[in-house]
N, CA, C, O and the ligand as a Tripos MOL2 file, in Angstrom:
@<TRIPOS>MOLECULE
protein
  269   267    68     0     0
PROTEIN
NO_CHARGES

@<TRIPOS>ATOM
      1 N         -19.9500   -5.7620   28.4380 N.3       1 MET1
      2 CA        -20.3410   -7.1510   28.1570 C.3       1 MET1
      3 C         -19.7320   -7.5830   26.8200 C.2       1 MET1
      4 O         -19.8550   -6.8790   25.8180 O.2       1 MET1
      5 N         -19.0970   -8.7080   26.8160 N.am      2 PRO2
      6 CA        -18.4470   -9.1030   25.5560 C.3       2 PRO2
      7 C         -19.4430   -9.5700   24.5010 C.2       2 PRO2
      8 O         -20.4790  -10.1530   24.8200 O.2       2 PRO2
      9 N         -19.1190   -9.3090   23.2630 N.am      3 ILE3
     10 CA        -19.9150   -9.7990   22.1360 C.3       3 ILE3
     11 C         -19.2010  -11.0040   21.5440 C.2       3 ILE3
     12 O         -17.9930  -10.9720   21.3050 O.2       3 ILE3
     13 N         -19.9570  -12.0550   21.3140 N.am      4 TYR4
     14 CA        -19.3850  -13.2250   20.6620 C.3       4 TYR4
     15 C         -20.0900  -13.4610   19.3400 C.2       4 TYR4
     16 O         -21.2550  -13.1110   19.1500 O.2       4 TYR4
     17 N         -19.3480  -14.0600   18.4460 N.am      5 GLU5
     18 CA        -19.9050  -14.3760   17.1490 C.3       5 GLU5
     19 C         -20.0530  -15.8930   17.0600 C.2       5 GLU5
     20 O         -19.1680  -16.6460   17.4650 O.2       5 GLU5
     21 N         -21.1790  -16.3150   16.5240 N.am      6 PHE6
     22 CA        -21.4620  -17.7490   16.4400 C.3       6 PHE6
     23 C         -21.8000  -18.1230   15.0120 C.2       6 PHE6
     24 O         -22.3260  -17.3240   14.2370 O.2       6 PHE6
     25 N         -21.4820  -19.3560   14.6930 N.am      7 GLU7
     26 CA        -21.8540  -19.8690   13.3780 C.3       7 GLU7
     27 C         -22.7100  -21.1110   13.5650 C.2       7 GLU7
     28 O         -22.3370  -22.0370   14.2860 O.2       7 GLU7
     29 N         -23.8530  -21.1160   12.9110 N.am      8 CYS8
     30 CA        -24.7600  -22.2540   12.9960 C.3       8 CYS8
     31 C         -24.1210  -23.4970   12.3760 C.2       8 CYS8
     32 O         -23.5490  -23.4400   11.2880 O.2       8 CYS8
     33 N         -24.2280  -24.6080   13.0800 N.am      9 ARG9
     34 CA        -23.6530  -25.8540   12.5550 C.3       9 ARG9
     35 C         -24.4580  -26.3900   11.3810 C.2       9 ARG9
     36 O         -23.9440  -27.1530   10.5630 O.2       9 ARG9
     37 N         -25.7180  -25.9910   11.3010 N.am     10 LYS10
     38 CA        -26.5610  -26.5500   10.2490 C.3      10 LYS10
     39 C         -26.5360  -25.7040    8.9800 C.2      10 LYS10
     40 O         -26.2680  -26.2140    7.8920 O.2      10 LYS10
     41 N         -26.8180  -24.3950    9.1240 N.am     11 CYS11
     42 CA        -26.9790  -23.5660    7.9220 C.3      11 CYS11
     43 C         -25.8460  -22.5590    7.7430 C.2      11 CYS11
     44 O         -25.8610  -21.7610    6.8060 O.2      11 CYS11
     45 N         -24.8530  -22.5980    8.6540 N.am     12 SER12
     46 CA        -23.6800  -21.7160    8.5610 C.3      12 SER12
     47 C         -24.0230  -20.2380    8.6910 C.2      12 SER12
     48 O         -23.2100  -19.3780    8.3510 O.2      12 SER12
     49 N         -25.2220  -19.9400    9.1810 N.am     13 HIS13
     50 CA        -25.5910  -18.5520    9.4510 C.3      13 HIS13
     51 C         -24.7080  -18.0160   10.5910 C.2      13 HIS13
     52 O         -24.5430  -18.6780   11.6160 O.2      13 HIS13
     53 N         -24.1500  -16.8270   10.4040 N.am     14 VAL14
     54 CA        -23.3020  -16.2260   11.4290 C.3      14 VAL14
     55 C         -24.0750  -15.1180   12.1220 C.2      14 VAL14
     56 O         -24.6760  -14.2670   11.4660 O.2      14 VAL14
     57 N         -24.0600  -15.1270   13.4490 N.am     15 PHE15
     58 CA        -24.7850  -14.1030   14.2070 C.3      15 PHE15
     59 C         -23.9980  -13.7490   15.4620 C.2      15 PHE15
     60 O         -23.1410  -14.5100   15.9130 O.2      15 PHE15
     61 N         -24.3070  -12.5760   16.0190 N.am     16 GLU16
     62 CA        -23.6010  -12.0970   17.2060 C.3      16 GLU16
     63 C         -24.5350  -12.0780   18.4020 C.2      16 GLU16
     64 O         -25.7380  -11.8510   18.2700 O.2      16 GLU16
     65 N         -23.9670  -12.3160   19.5570 N.am     17 ARG17
     66 CA        -24.7410  -12.2760   20.7930 C.3      17 ARG17
     67 C         -23.9050  -11.6670   21.9140 C.2      17 ARG17
     68 O         -22.7070  -11.9260   22.0280 O.2      17 ARG17
     69 N         -24.5600  -10.8540   22.7350 N.am     18 PHE18
     70 CA        -23.9460  -10.4530   23.9920 C.3      18 PHE18
     71 C         -24.0150  -11.6380   24.9360 C.2      18 PHE18
     72 O         -25.0730  -12.2520   25.0790 O.2      18 PHE18
     73 N         -22.9170  -11.9680   25.5760 N.am     19 MET19
     74 CA        -22.9120  -13.0910   26.5060 C.3      19 MET19
     75 C         -22.3540  -12.6380   27.8380 C.2      19 MET19
     76 O         -21.3360  -11.9500   27.9080 O.2      19 MET19
     77 N         -23.0440  -13.0390   28.8940 N.am     20 LYS20
     78 CA        -22.4920  -12.7920   30.2190 C.3      20 LYS20
     79 C         -21.3440  -13.7600   30.4540 C.2      20 LYS20
     80 O         -21.2960  -14.8480   29.8790 O.2      20 LYS20
     81 N         -20.4140  -13.3370   31.3180 N.am     21 ILE21
     82 CA        -19.3110  -14.2340   31.6520 C.3      21 ILE21
     83 C         -19.8720  -15.5140   32.2630 C.2      21 ILE21
     84 O         -20.6970  -15.4690   33.1760 O.2      21 ILE21
     85 N         -19.4260  -16.6310   31.7580 N.am     22 GLY22
     86 CA        -19.8430  -17.9130   32.3140 C.3      22 GLY22
     87 C         -21.1720  -18.4190   31.7780 C.2      22 GLY22
     88 O         -21.5960  -19.5310   32.0940 O.2      22 GLY22
     89 N         -21.8270  -17.5960   30.9640 N.am     23 GLU23
     90 CA        -23.1130  -18.0220   30.4090 C.3      23 GLU23
     91 C         -22.8750  -19.0520   29.3070 C.2      23 GLU23
     92 O         -22.0170  -18.8530   28.4470 O.2      23 GLU23
     93 N         -23.6080  -20.1180   29.3290 N.am     24 GLY24
     94 CA        -23.4400  -21.1550   28.3190 C.3      24 GLY24
     95 C         -24.0560  -20.7370   27.0070 C.2      24 GLY24
     96 O         -25.0450  -20.0030   26.9970 O.2      24 GLY24
     97 N         -23.5080  -21.1780   25.9210 N.am     25 TYR25
     98 CA        -24.0910  -20.8420   24.6280 C.3      25 TYR25
     99 C         -24.6510  -22.0880   23.9220 C.2      25 TYR25
    100 O         -25.0720  -22.0200   22.7670 O.2      25 TYR25
    101 N         -24.6500  -23.2180   24.6310 N.am     26 GLU26
    102 CA        -25.1960  -24.4450   24.0280 C.3      26 GLU26
    103 C         -26.6840  -24.3040   23.7460 C.2      26 GLU26
    104 O         -27.2240  -24.9450   22.8440 O.2      26 GLU26
    105 N         -27.3450  -23.4430   24.5410 N.am     27 GLU27
    106 CA        -28.7900  -23.2760   24.3780 C.3      27 GLU27
    107 C         -29.1460  -22.1550   23.4130 C.2      27 GLU27
    108 O         -30.3220  -21.9080   23.1470 O.2      27 GLU27
    109 N         -28.1320  -21.4780   22.8900 N.am     28 LEU28
    110 CA        -28.3930  -20.4370   21.8970 C.3      28 LEU28
    111 C         -28.9570  -21.0720   20.6320 C.2      28 LEU28
    112 O         -28.4760  -22.1110   20.1780 O.2      28 LEU28
    113 N         -29.9630  -20.4470   20.0770 N.am     29 ALA29
    114 CA        -30.5490  -20.9780   18.8510 C.3      29 ALA29
    115 C         -30.2260  -20.0600   17.6780 C.2      29 ALA29
    116 O         -30.2400  -18.8360   17.8050 O.2      29 ALA29
    117 N         -29.9420  -20.6610   16.5580 N.am     30 CYS30
    118 CA        -29.6800  -19.9080   15.3280 C.3      30 CYS30
    119 C         -30.9300  -19.1170   14.9500 C.2      30 CYS30
    120 O         -32.0170  -19.6910   14.8830 O.2      30 CYS30
    121 N         -30.7990  -17.7900   14.6970 N.am     31 PRO31
    122 CA        -31.9810  -16.9990   14.3380 C.3      31 PRO31
    123 C         -32.5340  -17.3630   12.9640 C.2      31 PRO31
    124 O         -33.6780  -17.0360   12.6490 O.2      31 PRO31
    125 N         -31.7340  -18.0340   12.1540 N.am     32 ALA32
    126 CA        -32.1940  -18.3730   10.8040 C.3      32 ALA32
    127 C         -32.9610  -19.6910   10.7780 C.2      32 ALA32
    128 O         -34.0070  -19.7850   10.1350 O.2      32 ALA32
    129 N         -32.4430  -20.7230   11.4810 N.am     33 CYS33
    130 CA        -33.0920  -22.0330   11.3690 C.3      33 CYS33
    131 C         -33.4690  -22.6300   12.7190 C.2      33 CYS33
    132 O         -34.1390  -23.6620   12.7700 O.2      33 CYS33
    133 N         -33.0450  -21.9880   13.8290 N.am     34 GLY34
    134 CA        -33.4790  -22.4390   15.1460 C.3      34 GLY34
    135 C         -32.6900  -23.5870   15.7430 C.2      34 GLY34
    136 O         -33.0380  -24.0750   16.8190 O.2      34 GLY34
    137 N         -31.6330  -24.0320   15.0720 N.am     35 VAL35
    138 CA        -30.8070  -25.1180   15.6000 C.3      35 VAL35
    139 C         -29.9370  -24.5830   16.7340 C.2      35 VAL35
    140 O         -29.3490  -23.5070   16.6200 O.2      35 VAL35
    141 N         -29.8610  -25.3340   17.8160 N.am     36 LYS36
    142 CA        -29.0860  -24.9010   18.9790 C.3      36 LYS36
    143 C         -27.6370  -25.3550   18.9020 C.2      36 LYS36
    144 O         -27.2390  -26.0770   17.9880 O.2      36 LYS36
    145 N         -26.8560  -24.9120   19.8880 N.am     37 ASP37
    146 CA        -25.4490  -25.2760   20.0190 C.3      37 ASP37
    147 C         -24.6120  -24.8170   18.8270 C.2      37 ASP37
    148 O         -24.0290  -25.6440   18.1260 O.2      37 ASP37
    149 N         -24.5480  -23.5000   18.5900 N.am     38 PRO38
    150 CA        -23.7410  -22.9930   17.4800 C.3      38 PRO38
    151 C         -22.2480  -23.0810   17.7890 C.2      38 PRO38
    152 O         -21.8440  -23.2170   18.9440 O.2      38 PRO38
    153 N         -21.4570  -23.0020   16.7570 N.am     39 LYS39
    154 CA        -20.0070  -22.9220   16.9240 C.3      39 LYS39
    155 C         -19.6500  -21.5040   17.3310 C.2      39 LYS39
    156 O         -20.2170  -20.5460   16.8060 O.2      39 LYS39
    157 N         -18.7260  -21.3600   18.2520 N.am     40 LYS40
    158 CA        -18.2820  -20.0290   18.6600 C.3      40 LYS40
    159 C         -17.1050  -19.6150   17.7810 C.2      40 LYS40
    160 O         -16.1590  -20.3760   17.5790 O.2      40 LYS40
    161 N         -17.1860  -18.3960   17.2670 N.am     41 LEU41
    162 CA        -16.1150  -17.8960   16.4070 C.3      41 LEU41
    163 C         -15.3280  -16.8250   17.1380 C.2      41 LEU41
    164 O         -15.8250  -16.2000   18.0750 O.2      41 LEU41
    165 N         -14.1250  -16.6260   16.7110 N.am     42 VAL42
    166 CA        -13.3680  -15.4680   17.1670 C.3      42 VAL42
    167 C         -13.8630  -14.2930   16.3380 C.2      42 VAL42
    168 O         -13.7970  -14.3390   15.1100 O.2      42 VAL42
    169 N         -14.3570  -13.2420   16.9820 N.am     43 THR43
    170 CA        -14.9910  -12.1690   16.2310 C.3      43 THR43
    171 C         -13.9630  -11.3880   15.4360 C.2      43 THR43
    172 O         -12.9380  -10.9480   15.9570 O.2      43 THR43
    173 N         -14.2650  -11.2330   14.1730 N.am     44 ALA44
    174 CA        -13.3640  -10.5030   13.2820 C.3      44 ALA44
    175 C         -13.2390   -9.0580   13.7360 C.2      44 ALA44
    176 O         -12.1640   -8.4640   13.6580 O.2      44 ALA44
    177 N         -14.3540   -8.4910   14.2160 N.am     45 PHE45
    178 CA        -14.3270   -7.0930   14.6450 C.3      45 PHE45
    179 C         -13.3140   -6.8880   15.7680 C.2      45 PHE45
    180 O         -12.5070   -5.9590   15.7340 O.2      45 PHE45
    181 N         -13.3700   -7.7570   16.7450 N.am     46 ARG46
    182 CA        -12.4490   -7.6380   17.8750 C.3      46 ARG46
    183 C         -11.0130   -7.8260   17.4340 C.2      46 ARG46
    184 O         -10.1200   -7.0850   17.8460 O.2      46 ARG46
    185 N         -10.8000   -8.8150   16.6010 N.am     47 THR47
    186 CA         -9.4550   -9.0970   16.1210 C.3      47 THR47
    187 C          -8.9130   -7.8920   15.3650 C.2      47 THR47
    188 O          -7.7680   -7.4810   15.5510 O.2      47 THR47
    189 N          -9.7740   -7.3310   14.4990 N.am     48 ASN48
    190 CA         -9.3220   -6.1910   13.7110 C.3      48 ASN48
    191 C          -9.0250   -4.9820   14.5810 C.2      48 ASN48
    192 O          -8.0020   -4.3200   14.4040 O.2      48 ASN48
    193 N          -9.9240   -4.6920   15.5270 N.am     49 SER49
    194 CA         -9.7050   -3.4940   16.3320 C.3      49 SER49
    195 C          -8.4950   -3.6700   17.2390 C.2      49 SER49
    196 O          -7.7680   -2.7170   17.5200 O.2      49 SER49
    197 N          -8.2920   -4.9000   17.6900 N.am     50 TRP50
    198 CA         -7.1290   -5.1600   18.5350 C.3      50 TRP50
    199 C          -5.8380   -5.0000   17.7320 C.2      50 TRP50
    200 O          -4.8850   -4.3910   18.2180 O.2      50 TRP50
    201 N          -5.7920   -5.5290   16.5300 N.am     51 SER51
    202 CA         -4.5610   -5.4090   15.7530 C.3      51 SER51
    203 C          -4.3570   -3.9630   15.3030 C.2      51 SER51
    204 O          -3.2220   -3.5020   15.1840 O.2      51 SER51
    205 N          -5.4580   -3.2470   15.0520 N.am     52 THR52
    206 CA         -5.3360   -1.8300   14.7150 C.3      52 THR52
    207 C          -4.7780   -1.0490   15.9000 C.2      52 THR52
    208 O          -3.9430   -0.1580   15.7480 O.2      52 THR52
    209 N          -5.2620   -1.4100   17.0750 N.am     53 PHE53
    210 CA         -4.7730   -0.7720   18.2990 C.3      53 PHE53
    211 C          -3.2830   -1.0590   18.4890 C.2      53 PHE53
    212 O          -2.5080   -0.1480   18.7790 O.2      53 PHE53
    213 N          -2.8850   -2.3090   18.3280 N.am     54 LEU54
    214 CA         -1.4780   -2.6750   18.4850 C.3      54 LEU54
    215 C          -0.6240   -1.9790   17.4390 C.2      54 LEU54
    216 O           0.4870   -1.5310   17.7240 O.2      54 LEU54
    217 N          -1.1470   -1.8930   16.2370 N.am     55 ASP55
    218 CA         -0.4440   -1.2250   15.1560 C.3      55 ASP55
    219 C          -0.2200    0.2460   15.5010 C.2      55 ASP55
    220 O           0.8640    0.7890   15.2930 O.2      55 ASP55
    221 N          -1.2680    0.8780   16.0330 N.am     56 GLY56
    222 CA         -1.1590    2.2780   16.4250 C.3      56 GLY56
    223 C          -0.1410    2.4780   17.5370 C.2      56 GLY56
    224 O           0.6220    3.4430   17.5260 O.2      56 GLY56
    225 N          -0.1340    1.5670   18.4910 N.am     57 MET57
    226 CA          0.8390    1.6440   19.5740 C.3      57 MET57
    227 C           2.2550    1.5070   19.0310 C.2      57 MET57
    228 O           3.1690    2.2310   19.4260 O.2      57 MET57
    229 N           2.4060    0.5670   18.1230 N.am     58 GLU58
    230 CA          3.7230    0.3160   17.5650 C.3      58 GLU58
    231 C           4.2220    1.5240   16.7690 C.2      58 GLU58
    232 O           5.4130    1.8370   16.7840 O.2      58 GLU58
    233 N           3.3070    2.1940   16.0790 N.am     59 ARG59
    234 CA          3.6890    3.3830   15.3280 C.3      59 ARG59
    235 C           4.1850    4.4780   16.2640 C.2      59 ARG59
    236 O           5.0930    5.2350   15.9220 O.2      59 ARG59
    237 N           3.5810    4.5550   17.4510 N.am     60 LYS60
    238 CA          4.0160    5.5730   18.4150 C.3      60 LYS60
    239 C           5.3650    5.2130   18.9980 C.2      60 LYS60
    240 O           6.2350    6.0680   19.1650 O.2      60 LYS60
    241 N           5.5310    3.9180   19.3100 N.am     61 VAL61
    242 CA          6.7430    3.4840   19.9960 C.3      61 VAL61
    243 C           7.9160    3.3560   19.0170 C.2      61 VAL61
    244 O           9.0480    3.7340   19.3220 O.2      61 VAL61
    245 N           7.6120    2.8140   17.8360 N.am     62 ASN62
    246 CA          8.6630    2.5670   16.8610 C.3      62 ASN62
    247 C           8.3260    3.2110   15.5100 C.2      62 ASN62
    248 O           8.1420    2.4980   14.5230 O.2      62 ASN62
    249 N           8.2430    4.5510   15.4510 N.am     63 PRO63
    250 CA          7.7950    5.1720   14.1840 C.3      63 PRO63
    251 C           8.7410    4.8720   13.0130 C.2      63 PRO63
    252 O           8.3150    4.9040   11.8580 O.2      63 PRO63
    253 N           9.9770    4.5900   13.2890 N.am     64 TYR64
    254 CA         10.9340    4.3230   12.2040 C.3      64 TYR64
    255 C          10.5700    3.0740   11.4050 C.2      64 TYR64
    256 O          10.9580    2.9290   10.2460 O.2      64 TYR64
    257 N           9.8070    2.1600   12.0550 N.am     65 LYS65
    258 CA          9.4230    0.9230   11.3630 C.3      65 LYS65
    259 C           8.4620    1.1910   10.2200 C.2      65 LYS65
    260 O           8.3590    0.3870    9.2940 O.2      65 LYS65
    261 N           7.7540    2.3180   10.2750 N.am     66 PHE66
    262 CA          6.6690    2.5350    9.3180 C.3      66 PHE66
    263 C           7.0210    3.5890    8.2760 C.2      66 PHE66
    264 O           6.1380    4.0780    7.5710 O.2      66 PHE66
    265 N           8.3000    3.9470    8.1700 N.am     67 LYS67
    266 CA          8.7060    4.9300    7.1720 C.3      67 LYS67
    267 C           8.7270    4.3370    5.7700 C.2      67 LYS67
    268 O           9.0480    5.0350    4.8080 O.2      67 LYS67
    269 ZN        -29.0070  -22.1080   11.3000 Zn       68 ZN68
@<TRIPOS>BOND
     1     1     2 1
     2     2     3 1
     3     3     4 2
     4     3     5 am
     5     5     6 1
     6     6     7 1
     7     7     8 2
     8     7     9 am
     9     9    10 1
    10    10    11 1
    11    11    12 2
    12    11    13 am
    13    13    14 1
    14    14    15 1
    15    15    16 2
    16    15    17 am
    17    17    18 1
    18    18    19 1
    19    19    20 2
    20    19    21 am
    21    21    22 1
    22    22    23 1
    23    23    24 2
    24    23    25 am
    25    25    26 1
    26    26    27 1
    27    27    28 2
    28    27    29 am
    29    29    30 1
    30    30    31 1
    31    31    32 2
    32    31    33 am
    33    33    34 1
    34    34    35 1
    35    35    36 2
    36    35    37 am
    37    37    38 1
    38    38    39 1
    39    39    40 2
    40    39    41 am
    41    41    42 1
    42    42    43 1
    43    43    44 2
    44    43    45 am
    45    45    46 1
    46    46    47 1
    47    47    48 2
    48    47    49 am
    49    49    50 1
    50    50    51 1
    51    51    52 2
    52    51    53 am
    53    53    54 1
    54    54    55 1
    55    55    56 2
    56    55    57 am
    57    57    58 1
    58    58    59 1
    59    59    60 2
    60    59    61 am
    61    61    62 1
    62    62    63 1
    63    63    64 2
    64    63    65 am
    65    65    66 1
    66    66    67 1
    67    67    68 2
    68    67    69 am
    69    69    70 1
    70    70    71 1
    71    71    72 2
    72    71    73 am
    73    73    74 1
    74    74    75 1
    75    75    76 2
    76    75    77 am
    77    77    78 1
    78    78    79 1
    79    79    80 2
    80    79    81 am
    81    81    82 1
    82    82    83 1
    83    83    84 2
    84    83    85 am
    85    85    86 1
    86    86    87 1
    87    87    88 2
    88    87    89 am
    89    89    90 1
    90    90    91 1
    91    91    92 2
    92    91    93 am
    93    93    94 1
    94    94    95 1
    95    95    96 2
    96    95    97 am
    97    97    98 1
    98    98    99 1
    99    99   100 2
   100    99   101 am
   101   101   102 1
   102   102   103 1
   103   103   104 2
   104   103   105 am
   105   105   106 1
   106   106   107 1
   107   107   108 2
   108   107   109 am
   109   109   110 1
   110   110   111 1
   111   111   112 2
   112   111   113 am
   113   113   114 1
   114   114   115 1
   115   115   116 2
   116   115   117 am
   117   117   118 1
   118   118   119 1
   119   119   120 2
   120   119   121 am
   121   121   122 1
   122   122   123 1
   123   123   124 2
   124   123   125 am
   125   125   126 1
   126   126   127 1
   127   127   128 2
   128   127   129 am
   129   129   130 1
   130   130   131 1
   131   131   132 2
   132   131   133 am
   133   133   134 1
   134   134   135 1
   135   135   136 2
   136   135   137 am
   137   137   138 1
   138   138   139 1
   139   139   140 2
   140   139   141 am
   141   141   142 1
   142   142   143 1
   143   143   144 2
   144   143   145 am
   145   145   146 1
   146   146   147 1
   147   147   148 2
   148   147   149 am
   149   149   150 1
   150   150   151 1
   151   151   152 2
   152   151   153 am
   153   153   154 1
   154   154   155 1
   155   155   156 2
   156   155   157 am
   157   157   158 1
   158   158   159 1
   159   159   160 2
   160   159   161 am
   161   161   162 1
   162   162   163 1
   163   163   164 2
   164   163   165 am
   165   165   166 1
   166   166   167 1
   167   167   168 2
   168   167   169 am
   169   169   170 1
   170   170   171 1
   171   171   172 2
   172   171   173 am
   173   173   174 1
   174   174   175 1
   175   175   176 2
   176   175   177 am
   177   177   178 1
   178   178   179 1
   179   179   180 2
   180   179   181 am
   181   181   182 1
   182   182   183 1
   183   183   184 2
   184   183   185 am
   185   185   186 1
   186   186   187 1
   187   187   188 2
   188   187   189 am
   189   189   190 1
   190   190   191 1
   191   191   192 2
   192   191   193 am
   193   193   194 1
   194   194   195 1
   195   195   196 2
   196   195   197 am
   197   197   198 1
   198   198   199 1
   199   199   200 2
   200   199   201 am
   201   201   202 1
   202   202   203 1
   203   203   204 2
   204   203   205 am
   205   205   206 1
   206   206   207 1
   207   207   208 2
   208   207   209 am
   209   209   210 1
   210   210   211 1
   211   211   212 2
   212   211   213 am
   213   213   214 1
   214   214   215 1
   215   215   216 2
   216   215   217 am
   217   217   218 1
   218   218   219 1
   219   219   220 2
   220   219   221 am
   221   221   222 1
   222   222   223 1
   223   223   224 2
   224   223   225 am
   225   225   226 1
   226   226   227 1
   227   227   228 2
   228   227   229 am
   229   229   230 1
   230   230   231 1
   231   231   232 2
   232   231   233 am
   233   233   234 1
   234   234   235 1
   235   235   236 2
   236   235   237 am
   237   237   238 1
   238   238   239 1
   239   239   240 2
   240   239   241 am
   241   241   242 1
   242   242   243 1
   243   243   244 2
   244   243   245 am
   245   245   246 1
   246   246   247 1
   247   247   248 2
   248   247   249 am
   249   249   250 1
   250   250   251 1
   251   251   252 2
   252   251   253 am
   253   253   254 1
   254   254   255 1
   255   255   256 2
   256   255   257 am
   257   257   258 1
   258   258   259 1
   259   259   260 2
   260   259   261 am
   261   261   262 1
   262   262   263 1
   263   263   264 2
   264   263   265 am
   265   265   266 1
   266   266   267 1
   267   267   268 2
@<TRIPOS>SUBSTRUCTURE
     1 MET1         2 RESIDUE 1 A MET
     2 PRO2         6 RESIDUE 1 A PRO
     3 ILE3        10 RESIDUE 1 A ILE
     4 TYR4        14 RESIDUE 1 A TYR
     5 GLU5        18 RESIDUE 1 A GLU
     6 PHE6        22 RESIDUE 1 A PHE
     7 GLU7        26 RESIDUE 1 A GLU
     8 CYS8        30 RESIDUE 1 A CYS
     9 ARG9        34 RESIDUE 1 A ARG
    10 LYS10       38 RESIDUE 1 A LYS
    11 CYS11       42 RESIDUE 1 A CYS
    12 SER12       46 RESIDUE 1 A SER
    13 HIS13       50 RESIDUE 1 A HIS
    14 VAL14       54 RESIDUE 1 A VAL
    15 PHE15       58 RESIDUE 1 A PHE
    16 GLU16       62 RESIDUE 1 A GLU
    17 ARG17       66 RESIDUE 1 A ARG
    18 PHE18       70 RESIDUE 1 A PHE
    19 MET19       74 RESIDUE 1 A MET
    20 LYS20       78 RESIDUE 1 A LYS
    21 ILE21       82 RESIDUE 1 A ILE
    22 GLY22       86 RESIDUE 1 A GLY
    23 GLU23       90 RESIDUE 1 A GLU
    24 GLY24       94 RESIDUE 1 A GLY
    25 TYR25       98 RESIDUE 1 A TYR
    26 GLU26      102 RESIDUE 1 A GLU
    27 GLU27      106 RESIDUE 1 A GLU
    28 LEU28      110 RESIDUE 1 A LEU
    29 ALA29      114 RESIDUE 1 A ALA
    30 CYS30      118 RESIDUE 1 A CYS
    31 PRO31      122 RESIDUE 1 A PRO
    32 ALA32      126 RESIDUE 1 A ALA
    33 CYS33      130 RESIDUE 1 A CYS
    34 GLY34      134 RESIDUE 1 A GLY
    35 VAL35      138 RESIDUE 1 A VAL
    36 LYS36      142 RESIDUE 1 A LYS
    37 ASP37      146 RESIDUE 1 A ASP
    38 PRO38      150 RESIDUE 1 A PRO
    39 LYS39      154 RESIDUE 1 A LYS
    40 LYS40      158 RESIDUE 1 A LYS
    41 LEU41      162 RESIDUE 1 A LEU
    42 VAL42      166 RESIDUE 1 A VAL
    43 THR43      170 RESIDUE 1 A THR
    44 ALA44      174 RESIDUE 1 A ALA
    45 PHE45      178 RESIDUE 1 A PHE
    46 ARG46      182 RESIDUE 1 A ARG
    47 THR47      186 RESIDUE 1 A THR
    48 ASN48      190 RESIDUE 1 A ASN
    49 SER49      194 RESIDUE 1 A SER
    50 TRP50      198 RESIDUE 1 A TRP
    51 SER51      202 RESIDUE 1 A SER
    52 THR52      206 RESIDUE 1 A THR
    53 PHE53      210 RESIDUE 1 A PHE
    54 LEU54      214 RESIDUE 1 A LEU
    55 ASP55      218 RESIDUE 1 A ASP
    56 GLY56      222 RESIDUE 1 A GLY
    57 MET57      226 RESIDUE 1 A MET
    58 GLU58      230 RESIDUE 1 A GLU
    59 ARG59      234 RESIDUE 1 A ARG
    60 LYS60      238 RESIDUE 1 A LYS
    61 VAL61      242 RESIDUE 1 A VAL
    62 ASN62      246 RESIDUE 1 A ASN
    63 PRO63      250 RESIDUE 1 A PRO
    64 TYR64      254 RESIDUE 1 A TYR
    65 LYS65      258 RESIDUE 1 A LYS
    66 PHE66      262 RESIDUE 1 A PHE
    67 LYS67      266 RESIDUE 1 A LYS
    68 ZN68       269 GROUP 0 **** ****
């Protein structure tokens, strides 16, 4: 199940939620202030692990690049 990161439009509190595919997040409420309809963020964790993974692949395929 994918994890998404949301930012509250009111208090800028950032929180993570497991979301089912196709599940709406408009009804999600901020755990800090209770305001619904948070902004969806691209999760830094996913971005980092993906780029780390790509970096590792590249090191295997093109080790000369990292000398
Ligand atoms: Zn909030």
